[in-house]
KOLGU-4560 file (N, C-alpha, C; in nm, 3 decimals, padded with zeros to 5 digits):
<recs>
<n_xx: 00.086 n_yy: -00.118 n_zz: 00.000 ca_xx: 00.000 ca_yy: 00.000 ca_zz: 00.000 c_xx: 00.091 c_yy: 00.124 c_zz: 00.000 mol: A seq: 1 type: UNK>
<n_xx: 00.078 n_yy: 00.203 n_zz: -00.103 ca_xx: 00.162 ca_yy: 00.322 ca_zz: -00.120 c_xx: 00.090 c_yy: 00.444 c_zz: -00.063 mol: A seq: 2 type: UNK>
<n_xx: 00.153 n_yy: 00.507 n_zz: 00.036 ca_xx: 00.093 ca_yy: 00.625 ca_zz: 00.100 c_xx: 00.185 c_yy: 00.745 c_zz: 00.082 mol: A seq: 3 type: UNK>
<n_xx: 00.123 n_yy: 00.862 n_zz: 00.091 ca_xx: 00.200 ca_yy: 00.985 ca_zz: 00.088 c_xx: 00.126 c_yy: 01.089 c_zz: 00.171 mol: A seq: 4 type: UNK>
<n_xx: 00.195 n_yy: 01.195 n_zz: 00.205 ca_xx: 00.133 ca_yy: 01.306 ca_zz: 00.277 c_xx: 00.116 c_yy: 01.421 c_zz: 00.180 mol: A seq: 5 type: UNK>
<n_xx: -00.008 n_yy: 01.469 n_zz: 00.169 ca_xx: -00.040 ca_yy: 01.582 ca_zz: 00.083 c_xx: -00.071 c_yy: 01.704 c_zz: 00.167 mol: A seq: 6 type: UNK>
<n_xx: -00.040 n_yy: 01.820 n_zz: 00.115 ca_xx: -00.079 ca_yy: 01.946 ca_zz: 00.179 c_xx: -00.203 c_yy: 01.997 c_zz: 00.107 mol: A seq: 7 type: UNK>
<n_xx: -00.306 n_yy: 02.032 n_zz: 00.183 ca_xx: -00.429 ca_yy: 02.081 ca_zz: 00.121 c_xx: -00.414 c_yy: 02.229 c_zz: 00.084 mol: A seq: 8 type: UNK>
<n_xx: -00.523 n_yy: 02.289 n_zz: 00.038 ca_xx: -00.521 ca_yy: 02.428 ca_zz: -00.006 c_xx: -00.484 c_yy: 02.526 c_zz: 00.105 mol: A seq: 9 type: UNK>
<n_xx: -00.500 n_yy: 02.483 n_zz: 00.230 ca_xx: -00.468 ca_yy: 02.569 ca_zz: 00.344 c_xx: -00.338 c_yy: 02.530 c_zz: 00.413 mol: A seq: 10 type: UNK>
<n_xx: -00.263 n_yy: 02.436 n_zz: 00.352 ca_xx: -00.136 ca_yy: 02.394 ca_zz: 00.410 c_xx: -00.148 c_yy: 02.285 c_zz: 00.514 mol: A seq: 11 type: UNK>
<n_xx: -00.267 n_yy: 02.230 n_zz: 00.533 ca_xx: -00.291 ca_yy: 02.124 ca_zz: 00.630 c_xx: -00.247 c_yy: 01.990 c_zz: 00.569 mol: A seq: 12 type: UNK>
<n_xx: -00.182 n_yy: 01.905 n_zz: 00.649 ca_xx: -00.131 ca_yy: 01.777 ca_zz: 00.600 c_xx: -00.233 c_yy: 01.665 c_zz: 00.615 mol: A seq: 13 type: UNK>
<n_xx: -00.234 n_yy: 01.575 n_zz: 00.515 ca_xx: -00.323 ca_yy: 01.459 ca_zz: 00.517 c_xx: -00.249 c_yy: 01.342 c_zz: 00.455 mol: A seq: 14 type: UNK>
<n_xx: -00.244 n_yy: 01.229 n_zz: 00.526 ca_xx: -00.184 ca_yy: 01.108 ca_zz: 00.470 c_xx: -00.291 c_yy: 01.034 c_zz: 00.392 mol: A seq: 15 type: UNK>
<n_xx: -00.259 n_yy: 00.996 n_zz: 00.268 ca_xx: -00.355 ca_yy: 00.925 ca_zz: 00.183 c_xx: -00.291 c_yy: 00.800 c_zz: 00.124 mol: A seq: 16 type: UNK>
<n_xx: -00.375 n_yy: 00.701 n_zz: 00.099 ca_xx: -00.337 ca_yy: 00.584 ca_zz: 00.021 c_xx: -00.349 c_yy: 00.628 c_zz: -00.124 mol: A seq: 17 type: UNK>
<n_xx: -00.239 n_yy: 00.629 n_zz: -00.198 ca_xx: -00.239 ca_yy: 00.684 ca_zz: -00.333 c_xx: -00.333 c_yy: 00.610 c_zz: -00.428 mol: A seq: 18 type: UNK>
<n_xx: -00.341 n_yy: 00.478 n_zz: -00.419 ca_xx: -00.429 ca_yy: 00.401 ca_zz: -00.508 c_xx: -00.574 c_yy: 00.438 c_zz: -00.483 mol: A seq: 19 type: UNK>
<n_xx: -00.615 n_yy: 00.439 n_zz: -00.356 ca_xx: -00.753 ca_yy: 00.474 ca_zz: -00.322 c_xx: -00.785 c_yy: 00.619 c_zz: -00.361 mol: A seq: 20 type: UNK>
<n_xx: -00.691 n_yy: 00.708 n_zz: -00.337 ca_xx: -00.712 ca_yy: 00.850 ca_zz: -00.368 c_xx: -00.724 c_yy: 00.870 c_zz: -00.518 mol: A seq: 21 type: UNK>
<n_xx: -00.636 n_yy: 00.806 n_zz: -00.594 ca_xx: -00.640 ca_yy: 00.817 ca_zz: -00.740 c_xx: -00.769 c_yy: 00.757 c_zz: -00.795 mol: A seq: 22 type: UNK>
<n_xx: -00.811 n_yy: 00.643 n_zz: -00.742 ca_xx: -00.938 ca_yy: 00.581 ca_zz: -00.785 c_xx: -01.055 c_yy: 00.674 c_zz: -00.758 mol: A seq: 23 type: UNK>
<n_xx: -01.054 n_yy: 00.739 n_zz: -00.642 ca_xx: -01.160 ca_yy: 00.834 ca_zz: -00.607 c_xx: -01.161 c_yy: 00.952 c_zz: -00.704 mol: A seq: 24 type: UNK>
<n_xx: -01.045 n_yy: 01.006 n_zz: -00.734 ca_xx: -01.037 ca_yy: 01.118 ca_zz: -00.828 c_xx: -01.090 c_yy: 01.079 c_zz: -00.965 mol: A seq: 25 type: UNK>
<n_xx: -01.056 n_yy: 00.958 n_zz: -01.011 ca_xx: -01.103 ca_yy: 00.911 ca_zz: -01.141 c_xx: -01.255 c_yy: 00.894 c_zz: -01.145 mol: A seq: 26 type: UNK>
<n_xx: -01.312 n_yy: 00.855 n_zz: -01.032 ca_xx: -01.457 ca_yy: 00.832 ca_zz: -01.028 c_xx: -01.538 c_yy: 00.961 c_zz: -01.005 mol: A seq: 27 type: UNK>
<n_xx: -01.493 n_yy: 01.045 n_zz: -00.914 ca_xx: -01.574 ca_yy: 01.160 ca_zz: -00.872 c_xx: -01.522 c_yy: 01.296 c_zz: -00.919 mol: A seq: 28 type: UNK>
<n_xx: -01.397 n_yy: 01.303 n_zz: -00.961 ca_xx: -01.338 ca_yy: 01.431 ca_zz: -01.001 c_xx: -01.265 c_yy: 01.414 c_zz: -01.134 mol: A seq: 29 type: UNK>
<n_xx: -01.330 n_yy: 01.345 n_zz: -01.227 ca_xx: -01.268 ca_yy: 01.304 ca_zz: -01.353 c_xx: -01.226 c_yy: 01.419 c_zz: -01.443 mol: A seq: 30 type: UNK>
<n_xx: -01.304 n_yy: 01.525 n_zz: -01.448 ca_xx: -01.275 ca_yy: 01.636 ca_zz: -01.541 c_xx: -01.314 c_yy: 01.769 c_zz: -01.477 mol: A seq: 31 type: UNK>
<n_xx: -01.260 n_yy: 01.875 n_zz: -01.534 ca_xx: -01.293 ca_yy: 02.009 ca_zz: -01.486 c_xx: -01.226 c_yy: 02.040 c_zz: -01.354 mol: A seq: 32 type: UNK>
<n_xx: -01.284 n_yy: 02.135 n_zz: -01.283 ca_xx: -01.231 ca_yy: 02.179 ca_zz: -01.154 c_xx: -01.338 c_yy: 02.155 c_zz: -01.048 mol: A seq: 33 type: UNK>
<n_xx: -01.298 n_yy: 02.090 n_zz: -00.940 ca_xx: -01.390 ca_yy: 02.064 ca_zz: -00.830 c_xx: -01.312 c_yy: 02.068 c_zz: -00.699 mol: A seq: 34 type: UNK>
<n_xx: -01.383 n_yy: 02.049 n_zz: -00.589 ca_xx: -01.320 ca_yy: 02.050 ca_zz: -00.458 c_xx: -01.340 c_yy: 01.914 c_zz: -00.392 mol: A seq: 35 type: UNK>
<n_xx: -01.232 n_yy: 01.858 n_zz: -00.342 ca_xx: -01.238 ca_yy: 01.732 ca_zz: -00.268 c_xx: -01.211 c_yy: 01.765 c_zz: -00.122 mol: A seq: 36 type: UNK>
<n_xx: -01.300 n_yy: 01.720 n_zz: -00.034 ca_xx: -01.278 ca_yy: 01.739 ca_zz: 00.110 c_xx: -01.267 c_yy: 01.603 c_zz: 00.177 mol: A seq: 37 type: UNK>
<n_xx: -01.173 n_yy: 01.595 n_zz: 00.271 ca_xx: -01.150 ca_yy: 01.469 ca_zz: 00.342 c_xx: -01.083 c_yy: 01.500 c_zz: 00.474 mol: A seq: 38 type: UNK>
<n_xx: -01.138 n_yy: 01.449 n_zz: 00.581 ca_xx: -01.080 ca_yy: 01.463 ca_zz: 00.715 c_xx: -01.044 c_yy: 01.607 c_zz: 00.749 mol: A seq: 39 type: UNK>
<n_xx: -01.131 n_yy: 01.700 n_zz: 00.714 ca_xx: -01.109 ca_yy: 01.841 ca_zz: 00.745 c_xx: -01.013 c_yy: 01.912 c_zz: 00.650 mol: A seq: 40 type: UNK>
<n_xx: -00.969 n_yy: 01.842 n_zz: 00.546 ca_xx: -00.879 ca_yy: 01.902 ca_zz: 00.446 c_xx: -00.957 c_yy: 01.927 c_zz: 00.318 mol: A seq: 41 type: UNK>
<n_xx: -00.915 n_yy: 02.028 n_zz: 00.243 ca_xx: -00.983 ca_yy: 02.066 ca_zz: 00.120 c_xx: -00.880 c_yy: 02.082 c_zz: 00.007 mol: A seq: 42 type: UNK>
<n_xx: -00.906 n_yy: 02.013 n_zz: -00.104 ca_xx: -00.817 ca_yy: 02.017 ca_zz: -00.219 c_xx: -00.892 c_yy: 02.065 c_zz: -00.342 mol: A seq: 43 type: UNK>
<n_xx: -00.833 n_yy: 02.160 n_zz: -00.415 ca_xx: -00.887 ca_yy: 02.200 ca_zz: -00.544 c_xx: -00.835 c_yy: 02.098 c_zz: -00.646 mol: A seq: 44 type: UNK>
<n_xx: -00.928 n_yy: 02.026 n_zz: -00.709 ca_xx: -00.891 ca_yy: 01.922 ca_zz: -00.804 c_xx: -00.907 c_yy: 01.977 c_zz: -00.945 mol: A seq: 45 type: UNK>
<n_xx: -00.793 n_yy: 01.988 n_zz: -01.014 ca_xx: -00.792 ca_yy: 02.029 ca_zz: -01.154 c_xx: -00.697 c_yy: 01.935 c_zz: -01.227 mol: A seq: 46 type: UNK>
<n_xx: -00.674 n_yy: 01.958 n_zz: -01.355 ca_xx: -00.589 ca_yy: 01.868 ca_zz: -01.433 c_xx: -00.448 c_yy: 01.859 c_zz: -01.375 mol: A seq: 47 type: UNK>
<n_xx: -00.394 n_yy: 01.969 n_zz: -01.330 ca_xx: -00.260 ca_yy: 01.970 ca_zz: -01.270 c_xx: -00.254 c_yy: 01.882 c_zz: -01.145 mol: A seq: 48 type: UNK>
<n_xx: -00.356 n_yy: 01.893 n_zz: -01.060 ca_xx: -00.361 ca_yy: 01.813 ca_zz: -00.937 c_xx: -00.375 c_yy: 01.665 c_zz: -00.970 mol: A seq: 49 type: UNK>
<n_xx: -00.465 n_yy: 01.631 n_zz: -01.064 ca_xx: -00.482 ca_yy: 01.491 ca_zz: -01.104 c_xx: -00.350 c_yy: 01.433 c_zz: -01.157 mol: A seq: 50 type: UNK>
<n_xx: -00.278 n_yy: 01.510 n_zz: -01.239 ca_xx: -00.150 ca_yy: 01.465 ca_zz: -01.292 c_xx: -00.046 c_yy: 01.446 c_zz: -01.182 mol: A seq: 51 type: UNK>
<n_xx: -00.045 n_yy: 01.535 n_zz: -01.084 ca_xx: 00.048 ca_yy: 01.525 ca_zz: -00.971 c_xx: 00.026 c_yy: 01.395 c_zz: -00.894 mol: A seq: 52 type: UNK>
<n_xx: -00.100 n_yy: 01.362 n_zz: -00.866 ca_xx: -00.132 ca_yy: 01.241 ca_zz: -00.792 c_xx: -00.096 c_yy: 01.117 c_zz: -00.874 mol: A seq: 53 type: UNK>
<n_xx: -00.125 n_yy: 01.122 n_zz: -01.002 ca_xx: -00.093 ca_yy: 01.010 ca_zz: -01.091 c_xx: 00.059 c_yy: 00.985 c_zz: -01.094 mol: A seq: 54 type: UNK>
<n_xx: 00.138 n_yy: 01.091 n_zz: -01.104 ca_xx: 00.284 ca_yy: 01.077 ca_zz: -01.106 c_xx: 00.336 c_yy: 01.022 c_zz: -00.973 mol: A seq: 55 type: UNK>
<n_xx: 00.281 n_yy: 01.067 n_zz: -00.861 ca_xx: 00.321 ca_yy: 01.015 ca_zz: -00.731 c_xx: 00.292 c_yy: 00.865 c_zz: -00.722 mol: A seq: 56 type: UNK>
<n_xx: 00.178 n_yy: 00.825 n_zz: -00.774 ca_xx: 00.139 ca_yy: 00.683 ca_zz: -00.769 c_xx: 00.231 c_yy: 00.599 c_zz: -00.857 mol: A seq: 57 type: UNK>
<n_xx: 00.271 n_yy: 00.651 n_zz: -00.971 ca_xx: 00.352 ca_yy: 00.575 ca_zz: -01.066 c_xx: 00.499 c_yy: 00.566 c_zz: -01.028 mol: A seq: 58 type: UNK>
<n_xx: 00.544 n_yy: 00.645 n_zz: -00.931 ca_xx: 00.685 ca_yy: 00.641 ca_zz: -00.887 c_xx: 00.719 c_yy: 00.506 c_zz: -00.827 mol: A seq: 59 type: UNK>
</recs>
């Protein structure tokens, strides 16, 4: 299980399982710009963010 710590839009840290997080983004935040909230953290999801998560997962 590959995990990483992400900083949200406010600089708050959140540890995520990259596979689960990427799967969630593909299902619920597939295109355009949206907001993902989890455990009190908020992320602006756009193409740049999706690509960043994908690259982290593929490392």
